[in-house]
MIZA-217462 format. One record per residue (C-alpha): x, y, z. Coordinates in pm, whole numbers, plus 50000, padded with zeros to 5 digits. Example, Ala and Ser with C-alpha at 12.3 -4.5 7.8 and 13.67 -1.06 7.14 Angstrom:
! residues 2
512304955050780/513674989450714/
! end
This chain:
! residues 698
736356919606295/736636947106554/739876948906746/739666937607107/742046932207394/744616957807281/747276966507536/747927003307466/751547005407566/754346981507475/757666986207655/760646999607463/762346965407460/759136948407349/758596973707069/762136968606945/761676930806954/758476933706751/760186954906489/763186931806461/760976901006452/758896915106167/761746926005942/761176912805591/763956902205359/762506926305105/763806955305315/760446967505445/759266964705803/755546956205795/753756962906122/752256928306130/752286924106508/750536956806588/747796951406331/747146914506397/745016898506666/744986863406804/741606854006954/741776821407152/738466803507202/737566781407495/739586752407359/742616774007285/742086773306908/743516805406756/741356827106532/743586852206358/742306886606263/744536908306046/744506936605797/746346916705531/746786880405430/750456882605531/749406895805871/747036866305912/749876842005831/752086860806079/749486856406355/748806820106264/752496811206274/753056829606601/750096811306759/751466778206631/754846786406781/753176792307117/751666757507104/754146736506903/757386755506842/759616724606860/757476707206597/757766736606358/761506739106418/761936702206339/759786705106026/762006733205896/765236715905995/764566682005835/764486695905479/767776715105514/770026684405492/771386689405844/769916659706028/773376645106098/774086675806312/771356663306544/771396625406495/775006618306407/775736590306159/772086579306170/771066611906004/773466608905709/771246587605480/768486613505501/770916642405449/772366624505148/768886622504992/768116659105071/771356670604908/771126645904621/767886663504527/769436697804604/766516707704824/768146737705001/769306752504669/765976745904502/764056761504791/766106793404785/765736796504409/762006789204427/761526815304700/763066841804474/760716831704191/757516832504398/754896859004321/755446888904551/752216881704741/753276845904821/756846855904900/755486880605155/753596852205323/756916834005371/758466866005506/755626869405755/755856833305870/759616835405926/759246868706106/756666853806344/758906824206425/761906846806483/759856869506707/758696840306918/762196825306929/763706858207042/761206860107327/761526823307425/765086812007347/764716783107591/761926767207387/762396742907101/765176718807013/768006743506957/768316733306591/767966767506430/769246801306542/767126819506286/764326810806048/764666822505690/761676827505459/762986801305218/762776775505499/759006776805451/759526767905086/761926739705176/759196724005391/757056719105082/759646695504932/758876670605209/756346654204975/759056648904712/761496635304970/758866611505103/758096597204760/761796594704672/762636576804997/759756552304950/761006543904601/764596539104715/763476516304994/760986495504797/762936492804471/766576493604582/766376483804950/768066516005058/767446531805397/766686568505351/765876574705720/762246582105641/761496581406014/762476618306019/759076627205871/755616614305958/753106607305685/749586594205666/748886556805646/745176561405592/742406587405588/738666590705533/736996617505320/733326620405226/731186645705043/727376645405037/725296665004786/722376687504891/719906661704757/720936638405042/720836664005327/718006677705536/718816714505494/719756712105126/723416720805189/726436700205091/728376682305368/732056672805388/733996649805622/737726656005685/739456627505869/743216622405820/744756592505997/748116602406144/750016600606467/747676612206743/748466647806847/749806656306500/747266681906376/747166718706472/743866736606422/743256773306351/741416800306159/742926828705951/740856859605860/742076891205688/740546922605544/742106912905210/739726883405183/741546853405329/739136834905560/740106798205604/739896773705893/741026737905941/743926715706039/747656715505957/749846685106031/753596679206062/754406714206192/754246726705832/752186749605616/751246786305583/747546776505606/745496746405711/746216717305476/742546707505479/739556727505592/737056753005463/736486789305385/733136807105364/732246790905029/733886756805001/735626728705187/738136701905096/739616670105242/742696650305139/743576613705148/746846598105038/746896581404697/749766563504523/750326577304174/753626570004002/755556602604044/759076588104085/761076567803832/764456550703843/766356554203516/769456533503436/772396548703246/775296528103117/778286549503214/781996546603148/784526560603396/787156584303264/789646601703496/787216603403786/784346613903563/781456594703409/780396595703048/777026584602913/775226584202581/772676612202546/770976622802224/773696606702015/776646621602203/778866607702477/778436634102745/780216640203075/778016636103383/777866667303597/779616663503933/779176683504252/780116681704619/778296692604934/779796696505280/777736685205579/778476682505949/778066651106157/777636650406533/780316629406700/779966631307073/780126668107167/781666680306839/780716683706473/782876667906207/782846680305847/782056654705576/781966659005200/779226642204999/779786637404625/777046635304364/776696629803990/773686646003820/772166629803513/769696648303287/766796632803481/768126634603836/770986624504067/772656590504058/771656570504364/772946535004301/775136514004075/774596479403930/777686469503735/778156494703454/774596507503503/774196538103720/770686544303854/769276579703848/766356592004058/763686612203873/761146629604099/758176648503957/757736685204035/761236691904166/762056718303906/758766737103940/757346731704286/754276753904308/752816740904634/752636774704811/750936792204519/748506763204484/747686761804852/747176799504874/744856799404574/742876770304718/742406788505047/741116819704869/738986801804606/735316811404599/733876784404374/734646751704200/736196768103896/738666788204105/739456757904319/740166736404014/742296764203866/744296764804191/744966727504170/745876732303806/748936752003919/750446718003995/751456722004358/750206688504489/752596659904415/749976634204518/746686632004718/743066624704649/740926656004684/737306654904801/735446688004771/732086704204847/730796739904811/727876763004889/726616760504529/725866723804595/728736708504400/730656678204522/733816667304340/736496640704364/739956641804201/742676615704187/745306642704209/749026643604152/751886657303945/751896626703723/754436626803438/753476617603084/755756588502996/757416582802661/757296546302555/755296516702681/755756489002933/755956488203314/757576517203497/758386499403820/761956488803895/764846504203699/764016514403344/766966516403104/767576549802937/767556547502559/769736578602542/767296595802306/766286623402548/763856629102836/761486600502912/758916624703056/756886646702822/755426671503069/752676663903319/749066652903297/746636681803332/743816681103585/741326673203308/743236641303225/743076626903578/740306604403720/737556625703873/733846626003951/731606657003962/728096657404112/727336620104079/723736608304061/724186587904379/724566620304574/727786612104759/731516606204718/734006587604934/737696580104935/739546560605202/742926557905028/741016535104793/740856531804417/739266561004229/737186534904048/735076529104362/734486565404453/730716561504437/727996540304281/727826546103908/730886568803896/731616557903541/735386555103588/737166526403412/740836516603434/741116511803056/740346548803005/743726559003146/747406550803076/748466519803268/750926539703480/748496567503580/746436551003856/748366535304141/747816501804314/744956514004535/742096489504588/738626489304739/739476482005101/737196475505396/736986512205499/735826521205149/733206493505161/731926505805495/731866542005376/729866531405072/727366513105293/726976542305532/726566569005265/724276549105039/721966536305311/721806566405544/718666588105526/718916625405463/721706638505681/722486669405883/725636680106064/724726659306371/724066626806187/727206632305980/729196636006301/727786603106430/728666584706108/732236597806127/732726577806449/730896546706328/732366516906522/731116488906294/733946465906175/733256458505809/735626429005770/734876412106103/732366386805976/734726375405699/737706371305931/735676354306204/734516329705939/738186322805862/738936316906232/735976293406270/736866273805956/740456269806073/739256259306418/736886233206274/739696218506061/741836215506374/738996198006561/738576172806279/742176162406327/741836160806707/738386145806784/737436143707149/740106168507260/739076194107523/738996226607328/740086258307510/739056279807212/735376270307210/734236297907448/736276324707272/734936313106933/731416316107071/732166351507192/733286361606843/730336345006670/727866363306897/729546397106848/727546425306687/730736436206502/730776469806677/734116480006831/732636492307158/734396497907490/732376471107674/732956443807415/735176413707496/734866402107134/736416435107019/739466427507232/739806392707085/739236403906729/741616433606714/744446416006899/743956386306664/743806409006358/747076427206427/748916395106519/747556376306217/748476404505977/751966408106122/752566370606100/751206368905744/753516396705628/756526380305791/755876346105633/755046334305284/752296311205408/749396325005606/749336311705964/746496290506097/743876315506213/742836295206518/746446291806635/746796329606629/743646332206842/745136307307089/748236329107114/746036359507186/744256340907466/747556329807619/748956365007609/745856379707771/745896353208042/749536361408112/749086399008112/745656403008263/744876370108438/741966363808202/741136368107834/737656381207917/738726417707900/736406444807764/738076464607485/737826498007664/739616484207968/742856479907775/742356502807472/743136536907621/743626573107518/746376590607712/748636618707601/752366611007633/754436636607819/751946645308090/753566659808403/750906643708621/751806608208731/748076602408779/747276616608436/743876610408291/743256583608036/740056573607867/738576541207726/738396541307348/736116524507099/737266518206743/740286499806614/742366491906307/741166510806000/742506482505784/739806460605937/737156484005800/736196505806096/735646543106044/736516550906408/740206543906345/742276541606663/745496521606678/746946512507016/749906492107138/751086476607462/752936502507670/754816477407884/755996441607827/753796429708112/751116456308168/747466449308093/746866481907906/747486497007566/747756533407459/746716549007132/749396562306900/747816566106552/744406569906400/741866597606355/744186626606433/741616652406323/737906647906256/735856676206113/732426678705953/731446709305750/728026721105630/728246745605339/725266767405429/725036804805486/726956808605705/729176778005683/729196756405997/731786731706115/732496708606405/735826692406479/737916674306736/741536664006792/742466634607016/744226654407291/744206692207280/745526722507099/748826726707286/751866704107317/752786721107646/751916698507943/751376729808155/748706743107919/745016739008004/744616728507641/747066699607661/744286673407676/741016692107716/739496677407398/740296641507495/737046634907690/734986645507387/737146625607145/736826594207359/733036597207340/733016602706964/731836638706994/733026671506843/733106708106940/731346735606745/733706760206577/733066797906563/733716812006217/731846844406157/733336876106314/730546878706570/730856842006665/734636844706702/734386875206927/731726859207144/733776827407180/737076845207252/738336840607608/741626858307535/742566883707266/746076897207215/748656908406962/751486884706868/754426891707092/752436905407385/
! end
């Protein structure tokens, strides 16, 4: 790319700031700022142009800081074990987990072991954040005075913390303050082979379901060969977590492999120590202490946390003489950054698979497509090979004979599908066994612990119907399918409501029935979650109330009684239950400075009901007749792997978290209509689309 927009002179103070901000911990002072460009397109999406890959990461991180500095700061802070400094006592459970797993120490050690090329990427990212922070000290949350390169490594342990916290909560009932990190509760990913497309190019859909406003979009290009575009959530990552380069594209959905175990050790106390049987010898458990600080009013109080470390992981609970240890896969050799970097630079399927083979992804389904016409699905994860048989849920007693894990399963040993005859692949957090028609995957072909409890849910059923029945597709038809509003499970659930209603009528013959008209509305519904549909309002409000009530009680509630409650609530809130869905189901970005801020009617609804256009809303006021979206399709992108590669994408609000930015909610009108924007990718396209070009720090 040719350099544009260069400001020839930088003041003496500005030049000094650039130099200080770019200082690497290796002792060199790369001139990343002066040799890196940020080109902002009409939607504010940054396209980074740099001489080196590290320079591209520097520009990407600086652009992110401009748009979401507080989010990045929080993402770094939460893995340092310092949450109690911000949250007080409420942050201690999370800090205890972080320090139990020794995340800060592991991150620093892992940073020192990184290949020099990857370590430089961390240096560049930290330098960009420090540069921005030095120029804008008033921005952010005031959590960090300085970003260190190893902070970018610590972020990558969030996956391990998430899985550990989930296990502690589900198996032991412990509260690990998981609210400190947001994670996906659903996603859609599709790949279509050239045989099913009009132009003969593979297509890919990327659609993570997260908190709305979670994903940051961008494009990194360097003369060293890095050229990747896509979305990055959670304020983390040196590159987009999902996206495409000039040869291939990938999407991720959350899966549930067993990557955490609880191991019970029978221990005997001895003078403040613990002894346990290990490989025929009674051994002393290693003990350590960590000092943290807790916010109490306007001061910080020092606290000391004590830990015992077993051979498999830290002790986290005690049941009589049995002490429970937490074993988390991939803690000792976390290669996420190397894996992610290699994925971004991969040029073909073999290189992409080799990147994943580095073992950086703790979990996730991967759906892939490339310009050679390949489509591929992998049930991915750092899944340990277990010694012994039997279930691995709950607490498994140590036999004292040595490690219960015998390494990790290689990529070749995991469920996967390459170039299926059906011509498409889908995963919606569903079982790998239903990836496509005729996939040839069978549960008995794998160890019983390898595949998690995923099932074929309604979104997977709808995806299968769309992809198998659709004619040859192009980028436009693929975009339309991504926002499909059909509710796969509606007919089944409406049948349940009607059956329950008819049973009630049998017991009350001759009674005037207030539900009859609403039942008729549901029976006449075309099952499309459209903005002008009253039946959509009734169904989705019934669905969320029915599911919540079912989970809270052992016995399922009467479906018609739940519908009656929905009608009563609508009458109370809105004066009538005859409310079109779009009238109450609204898209509006929180934090707007405008009291008359825009909001838009939204189609779609609960993904769990089987609708691809996933959009979850809730009541914003105890009495108001309106709901606002909060989770759902946080990023939707379709990619065509032609020459050149083309992509379209959309986020629910806009690129910037700053309410004063013109890009705070400029994508919302498109998102509400189920439309996407075209993305420039080639150098010429980027330069033509650029409305502002500048160096980081200018």
